[in-house]
N, C-alpha and C positions, 0 to 999 in steps of 0.2 A: 277570728282575721281580720281583717287590715279592710276596712271599709270604705270602701272607692265612688261608689256611685251606681256599682256594675249590675243593680238589680238584686242584689241581695236584700235590700233593707227590710222587705215587709217578712222574708224569713229571721232573720235578725231579732227583729221586733218582734215578733210571735214567741223569740225564744226568749229576751228579756222579759215579756209578760209573764212566761211561764214562771221563769225563776223568781222573780221579785210576787207572784201569786203563792207561789210554795214558801217563801220565807215569811211574809205577811200573815199567811194561817197561821203558820207555827209562832206569832208575835217576836219575829227576830226582827232588831231595827236594821237599817241599812244605811250605809255611806256609798252613794252611787258616784264612780269616779266618771263625771260627764266631760264637758267641753265649751271653750266658749263660744264654740258653734252652737249652742243652742239659744242663744241670743242674736242669731243670725252674724254672725263675725264679718259677712260681707258687706254689711251694715256701717254706715259711717256712726262712728258713738265716742260720746266726750264721757269722760267720768262716771261711766254707767252704773248704779248704788242696786244694791240689793232690793231697795223698796221699788224701785219703777218696774211697771207693768211690761210683760214682754212683746214683743212686735206681735202683731196677727200671725200667725203661721202663714195664711195665705198669701205675705208677702215676702215670706223666704226664697231665696234664687237659687241657693247651694242644697244640691239632693243630701250631701252630708249634713248638712244644716236641721235640714228637715227632719231626718232621721234623730238625731240629736235632739232635739224639741220634742216629738213623739213621743222617743224611750222618757223623756224628764216627764212629760206629762202624765203616759199609761203608770207609771210606775207612781207618783205621785196620786192620781186617784185608786191605784190597788192600795195603798199604805193608810191612805186618808178613811177608806171605808171601814179599815182591818184597825184605826187608831191607832197604828203602830210606827213611833217615829222614822222619818228620813230624812236626808241630807244630799244633796246634789252638791258634789265639789266640781268646779268651773275648771278645769285644766285648761291654761293659756298655753304651754306645750309641753312635749315628752322628748327626751333628747333618750338617742341610744346607739351603740355603735353597733346592732345588728345590723344585717343588710335588708331582712326584709320589711324594716320600719321605716 
């Protein structure tokens, strides 16, 4: 579903966590397609690097940004515990001709 900040974030986050646990428990590496929103895309940034620390989630202003960050944090925590590789790919934009996008 399209995540719009309409209150479904906690339900979606629980689903993300369940999927990540099921895959990590089976030793399945994960490529998580995330978003630049996980970095707090409403914050002014210049040439952010992978090595840079993420801003504290308490400073994020957008519901979607908070959701994406929490997804990454939960997935990373689950995968580190199981010692299974995980990569978060932070896409800048996705283009589609679908009306629902």
